[in-house]
C-alpha positions in Angstrom: -82.4 -15.1 16.8 -84.6 -17.3 19.0 -83.8 -18.2 22.5 -83.2 -21.9 22.9 -81.9 -22.7 19.5 -78.7 -24.8 19.2 -76.1 -24.5 16.6 -73.1 -26.6 15.6 -70.3 -24.3 14.2 -68.8 -25.2 10.9 -65.7 -23.0 11.4 -63.9 -21.5 14.4 -65.7 -18.4 15.6 -64.8 -15.6 18.0 -66.8 -15.0 21.2 -66.4 -12.7 24.1 -65.9 -14.2 27.6 -65.5 -12.6 31.0 -62.3 -13.7 32.7 -61.3 -12.2 36.0 -63.8 -9.4 35.4 -62.5 -8.5 32.0 -63.9 -9.1 28.5 -61.6 -11.2 26.4 -61.9 -12.7 22.9 -61.9 -16.5 22.8 -62.1 -18.8 19.9 -65.0 -21.3 19.8 -63.7 -24.2 17.7 -65.4 -25.7 14.6 -67.8 -28.5 15.5 -68.6 -26.9 18.9 -72.3 -26.8 19.8 -73.7 -23.6 21.4 -77.1 -22.8 22.7 -78.7 -19.4 22.5 -79.7 -18.3 25.9 -80.9 -14.7 25.2 -80.6 -11.9 22.8 -79.9 -10.0 20.8 -79.2 -7.3 23.3 -80.9 -4.0 22.8 -78.7 -1.8 20.6 -76.4 -4.7 19.8 -76.2 -7.7 17.6 -74.7 -9.9 20.4 -76.4 -12.9 21.8 -75.7 -14.8 25.0 -74.8 -18.4 24.3 -73.9 -21.4 26.4 -70.8 -23.2 25.3 -69.3 -26.0 27.3 -70.9 -24.7 30.5 -69.6 -21.1 29.9 -71.8 -18.1 29.1 -70.2 -16.2 26.3 -71.3 -13.5 23.8 -71.4 -14.1 20.1 -72.7 -12.1 17.1 -76.0 -13.5 15.9 -74.8 -13.2 12.3 -71.9 -15.5 13.1 -74.3 -18.2 14.2 -76.3 -17.8 11.0 -73.3 -17.8 8.7 -71.0 -20.2 10.5 -73.4 -22.5 12.2 -75.9 -25.2 11.3 -79.1 -25.2 13.5 -79.6 -28.4 15.3 -83.3 -29.2 15.2 -85.1 -31.8 17.4 -85.7 -33.8 14.2 -82.0 -33.8 13.3 -81.0 -34.7 16.9 -83.2 -37.8 17.0 -82.5 -38.9 13.4 
């Protein structure tokens, strides 16, 4: 997983958010665009992603399987 890549999800996918100091599962809807900020974390397969201005954790494999990478070429086409 490379920092800075953007993905558009093809199906709803679970992520972990921090709400009131607690980790909670949230559903990122299909068609949402997320940007990888960092990761994977050491000893984990979780990556930090930015989604609608929120920093959440997602499994990198979920982005590979349930997302389509948005490339600069595709964004300008």
